[in-house]
Residue frames as a rotation matrix with the C-alpha (Angstrom) as fourth column:
MET 1
-0.375 -0.594 0.712 85.96
-0.686 0.694 0.218 84.30
-0.624 -0.407 -0.668 304.44
LEU 2
-0.336 0.179 -0.925 85.83
-0.771 0.512 0.379 81.26
0.541 0.840 -0.034 302.24
SER 3
0.624 0.591 0.512 83.81
-0.766 0.592 0.251 78.26
-0.155 -0.548 0.822 303.21
SER 4
-0.044 -0.624 0.780 85.36
-0.373 0.735 0.567 74.84
-0.927 -0.266 -0.265 303.57
LEU 5
0.491 0.316 0.812 83.94
0.572 0.586 -0.574 73.76
-0.657 0.746 0.107 300.22
GLN 6
0.991 -0.128 -0.037 85.32
-0.118 -0.719 -0.685 76.86
0.061 0.683 -0.728 298.47
ARG 7
0.287 -0.942 0.176 88.78
-0.854 -0.167 0.493 76.27
-0.435 -0.292 -0.852 299.95
THR 8
0.010 -0.223 0.975 88.71
0.094 0.971 0.221 72.66
-0.996 0.089 0.030 298.79
ILE 9
0.798 0.335 0.501 87.71
0.522 0.031 -0.852 73.71
-0.301 0.942 -0.150 295.28
MET 10
0.834 -0.535 -0.134 90.46
-0.552 -0.805 -0.219 76.34
0.009 0.256 -0.967 295.23
ARG 11
0.045 -0.839 0.542 93.01
-0.595 0.413 0.689 73.70
-0.802 -0.354 -0.481 296.25
TYR 12
0.238 0.117 0.964 91.91
0.515 0.826 -0.228 71.37
-0.823 0.551 0.137 293.45
ILE 13
0.978 0.116 0.174 92.08
0.209 -0.533 -0.820 74.20
-0.002 0.838 -0.545 290.92
PHE 14
0.530 -0.848 0.005 95.55
-0.806 -0.502 0.312 75.15
-0.262 -0.169 -0.950 292.14
PHE 15
-0.039 -0.517 0.855 96.64
-0.170 0.847 0.504 71.52
-0.985 -0.126 -0.121 291.90
LEU 16
0.556 0.327 0.764 95.29
0.641 0.416 -0.645 71.20
-0.529 0.848 0.022 288.33
VAL 17
0.965 -0.248 -0.085 97.01
-0.256 -0.818 -0.515 74.43
0.058 0.518 -0.853 287.27
CYS 18
0.216 -0.936 0.279 100.31
-0.782 0.005 0.623 73.17
-0.584 -0.352 -0.731 288.69
VAL 19
0.035 -0.146 0.989 99.97
0.262 0.956 0.132 69.82
-0.964 0.255 0.072 286.91
CYS 20
0.841 0.329 0.431 99.10
0.495 -0.143 -0.857 71.53
-0.220 0.934 -0.283 283.61
CYS 21
0.778 -0.609 -0.154 102.06
-0.623 -0.779 -0.066 73.90
-0.079 0.148 -0.986 283.90
PHE 22
-0.049 -0.813 0.580 104.39
-0.521 0.516 0.680 71.00
-0.852 -0.269 -0.449 284.59
PHE 23
0.265 0.223 0.938 102.97
0.522 0.785 -0.334 68.96
-0.811 0.578 0.091 281.71
PHE 24
0.945 0.179 0.275 103.13
0.327 -0.446 -0.833 71.77
-0.026 0.877 -0.480 279.14
SER 25
0.589 -0.803 -0.090 106.62
-0.758 -0.588 0.283 72.82
-0.280 -0.099 -0.955 280.22
GLU 26
-0.119 -0.642 0.757 107.85
-0.265 0.756 0.599 69.26
-0.957 -0.129 -0.260 279.55
ILE 27
0.808 0.484 0.336 106.49
0.178 0.344 -0.922 69.09
-0.562 0.805 0.191 275.98
GLY 28
0.810 -0.515 -0.279 109.55
-0.551 -0.508 -0.662 70.82
0.199 0.690 -0.696 274.52
VAL 29
-0.028 -0.862 0.506 111.89
-0.915 0.226 0.334 68.36
-0.402 -0.454 -0.795 276.26
ALA 30
0.810 0.473 0.347 110.78
-0.321 0.853 -0.412 65.42
-0.490 0.223 0.843 274.09
GLN 31
0.702 -0.619 -0.353 114.03
-0.308 0.183 -0.934 65.43
0.642 0.764 -0.062 272.08
PRO 32
0.644 -0.577 -0.502 117.02
0.756 0.580 0.303 63.61
0.116 -0.575 0.810 273.46
ILE 33
0.741 -0.419 -0.524 119.59
0.007 -0.776 0.631 65.87
-0.671 -0.472 -0.572 275.06
SER 34
-0.243 -0.907 0.344 122.30
0.441 0.213 0.872 64.66
-0.864 0.364 0.348 272.65
SER 35
0.032 0.343 0.939 120.21
0.996 -0.095 0.001 65.87
0.089 0.935 -0.344 269.68
LYS 36
0.943 0.331 -0.032 119.89
0.332 -0.930 0.159 69.34
0.022 -0.160 -0.987 271.21
ILE 37
0.403 -0.875 -0.269 123.61
0.018 -0.287 0.958 69.48
-0.915 -0.390 -0.100 271.90
LYS 38
-0.297 -0.498 0.815 124.43
0.803 0.331 0.495 68.48
-0.516 0.802 0.302 268.31
LYS 39
0.445 0.538 0.716 122.17
0.829 -0.549 -0.103 71.23
0.338 0.639 -0.691 266.93
SER 40
0.953 -0.106 -0.283 123.63
0.072 -0.830 0.552 73.76
-0.293 -0.547 -0.784 269.33
ASN 41
0.067 -0.994 0.090 127.17
0.302 0.107 0.947 72.76
-0.951 -0.036 0.307 268.38
TRP 42
-0.154 -0.081 0.985 126.37
0.985 0.064 0.159 73.18
-0.076 0.995 0.070 264.68
VAL 43
0.790 0.503 0.352 124.84
0.522 -0.852 0.045 76.63
0.323 0.148 -0.935 265.22
ASP 44
0.764 -0.561 -0.318 127.81
-0.026 -0.520 0.854 77.70
-0.645 -0.644 -0.412 267.36
SER 45
-0.124 -0.871 0.476 130.32
0.614 0.309 0.726 76.42
-0.780 0.382 0.496 264.80
VAL 46
0.101 0.225 0.969 128.64
0.948 -0.318 -0.025 78.36
0.303 0.921 -0.245 261.99
PHE 47
0.947 0.319 0.034 128.30
0.289 -0.893 0.344 81.50
0.140 -0.316 -0.938 264.11
TYR 48
0.584 -0.778 -0.232 131.93
0.008 -0.281 0.960 81.48
-0.812 -0.562 -0.158 265.24
SER 49
-0.138 -0.639 0.757 133.13
0.851 0.314 0.420 80.93
-0.506 0.702 0.500 261.68
LEU 50
0.624 0.451 0.638 131.64
0.724 -0.641 -0.255 84.29
0.294 0.621 -0.727 260.59
SER 51
-0.597 -0.774 0.211 133.71
0.665 -0.625 -0.408 87.45
0.448 -0.103 0.888 260.43
ALA 52
-0.634 0.339 -0.695 132.58
0.425 -0.598 -0.680 90.56
-0.646 -0.726 0.235 262.33
GLU 53
-0.765 0.334 -0.550 131.19
-0.602 -0.675 0.428 92.06
-0.228 0.658 0.718 259.09
GLU 54
-0.664 0.520 -0.538 129.24
-0.070 0.673 0.736 88.88
0.745 0.526 -0.411 258.33
LYS 55
-0.606 0.444 -0.660 127.76
0.796 0.330 -0.508 88.82
-0.008 -0.833 -0.553 261.84
ILE 56
-0.642 0.358 -0.678 126.58
-0.067 -0.907 -0.415 92.42
-0.764 -0.221 0.606 261.43
ALA 57
-0.768 0.332 -0.548 125.20
-0.616 -0.146 0.775 91.67
0.178 0.932 0.316 257.94
GLN 58
-0.743 0.500 -0.445 123.13
0.453 0.865 0.215 88.82
0.493 -0.042 -0.869 259.39
LEU 59
-0.560 0.532 -0.635 121.22
0.549 -0.337 -0.765 91.43
-0.621 -0.777 -0.103 261.42
LEU 60
-0.685 0.214 -0.697 120.12
-0.484 -0.848 0.215 93.29
-0.545 0.484 0.685 258.26
MET 61
-0.100 0.721 0.685 116.89
0.697 0.542 -0.469 92.74
-0.710 0.430 -0.557 256.33
VAL 62
-0.887 -0.315 -0.338 116.88
-0.033 -0.687 0.726 94.33
-0.461 0.655 0.599 252.87
ALA 63
0.151 0.967 -0.203 113.74
-0.275 -0.156 -0.949 95.54
-0.949 0.199 0.243 251.05
ALA 64
-0.887 -0.331 0.323 113.25
0.180 0.397 0.900 93.69
-0.426 0.856 -0.292 247.75
TYR 65
-0.065 0.864 -0.500 110.70
-0.571 -0.443 -0.691 95.06
-0.818 0.240 0.522 245.29
SER 66
-0.308 -0.038 0.951 109.42
0.448 0.876 0.180 92.44
-0.839 0.482 -0.253 242.84
ASN 67
0.685 0.629 0.367 108.06
0.629 -0.257 -0.734 95.08
-0.367 0.734 -0.572 240.45
ARG 68
0.519 -0.577 -0.630 111.42
-0.452 -0.811 0.371 96.77
-0.726 0.092 -0.682 239.78
ASP 69
0.744 -0.231 -0.627 113.89
-0.628 0.080 -0.774 96.36
0.229 0.970 -0.086 236.94
ALA 70
0.753 -0.500 -0.428 116.86
0.373 0.860 -0.348 94.01
0.542 0.102 0.834 236.41
ALA 71
-0.169 -0.843 0.510 119.28
-0.129 -0.494 -0.860 96.52
0.977 -0.211 -0.026 237.99
HIS 72
0.168 0.320 0.933 117.43
-0.953 -0.191 0.237 96.18
0.254 -0.928 0.273 241.31
LYS 73
0.980 0.197 -0.038 117.57
-0.187 0.965 0.184 92.40
0.073 -0.173 0.982 241.07
GLU 74
0.371 -0.920 -0.128 121.31
0.365 0.271 -0.891 92.57
0.854 0.284 0.437 240.40
GLU 75
-0.206 -0.399 0.894 121.79
-0.617 -0.656 -0.435 94.85
0.760 -0.641 -0.111 243.41
LEU 76
0.592 0.509 0.625 119.92
-0.806 0.386 0.449 92.36
-0.013 -0.770 0.638 245.60
ARG 77
0.899 -0.301 -0.319 121.99
0.191 0.923 -0.335 89.47
0.395 0.240 0.887 244.25
GLU 78
-0.032 -0.966 0.256 125.19
0.068 -0.257 -0.964 91.33
0.997 -0.013 0.074 245.12
LEU 79
-0.016 0.084 0.996 123.94
-0.901 -0.432 0.021 92.11
0.433 -0.898 0.083 248.64
VAL 80
0.869 0.400 0.292 123.11
-0.487 0.796 0.359 88.44
-0.089 -0.454 0.887 249.25
GLN 81
0.806 -0.567 -0.169 126.25
0.416 0.746 -0.519 86.96
0.421 0.348 0.838 247.71
ASP 82
-0.049 -0.926 0.374 128.86
0.271 -0.373 -0.887 89.56
0.961 0.058 0.269 248.66
CYS 83
-0.400 -0.080 0.913 127.55
-0.673 -0.651 -0.352 91.08
0.622 -0.755 0.206 251.89
LYS 84
-0.664 0.188 -0.723 125.64
0.358 0.930 -0.087 87.98
0.656 -0.317 -0.685 253.09
VAL 85
-0.572 0.543 0.615 122.66
-0.726 -0.683 -0.073 89.94
0.380 -0.488 0.785 254.44
GLY 86
-0.846 0.205 0.493 120.37
-0.272 0.629 -0.729 88.13
-0.459 -0.750 -0.476 256.86
GLY 87
-0.354 0.774 0.525 117.26
0.731 0.579 -0.361 88.21
-0.583 0.256 -0.771 254.70
LEU 88
-0.957 0.165 0.238 115.02
0.073 -0.658 0.750 89.91
0.280 0.735 0.617 252.20
ILE 89
-0.383 0.905 -0.187 111.62
0.267 -0.085 -0.960 91.45
-0.885 -0.417 -0.209 252.74
VAL 90
-0.799 0.107 0.592 109.61
0.597 0.026 0.802 91.30
0.070 0.994 -0.085 249.51
PHE 91
-0.347 0.670 -0.656 107.34
0.062 -0.682 -0.729 94.27
-0.936 -0.294 0.196 248.81
GLN 92
0.073 0.530 -0.845 104.90
-0.737 -0.542 -0.404 95.04
-0.672 0.652 0.351 246.00
GLY 93
-0.313 -0.093 -0.945 103.85
-0.864 0.442 0.242 92.60
0.395 0.892 -0.218 243.36
GLY 94
0.746 0.665 0.033 102.63
-0.639 0.701 0.316 89.04
0.187 -0.256 0.948 243.55
PRO 95
0.447 -0.563 0.696 104.43
-0.406 0.565 0.718 85.92
-0.797 -0.603 0.024 244.72
VAL 96
0.790 -0.140 0.597 105.05
0.536 0.631 -0.561 84.70
-0.298 0.763 0.573 241.16
ARG 97
0.754 -0.553 0.353 107.28
-0.127 -0.651 -0.749 87.68
0.644 0.520 -0.561 240.37
């Protein structure tokens, strides 16, 4: 059994945890609701303007090797421009290349 002092301490700790959870959950709500709606509307408008193929291509990440020849770079350019892949993952070589 807990003593009276221990129960009181436990209540204070519980209260502090609840206050902290409420405070930290409200941090992300600092933006006005209208701003969030505008961003959401823009994202939705772009998403719904994509064809089915473009939506699938946005799920793909293509490996890009910075130490390969010009033919590889041309293939990557075509994938980005024509297929509209979602992103590139750069492997091998430094950031300058």
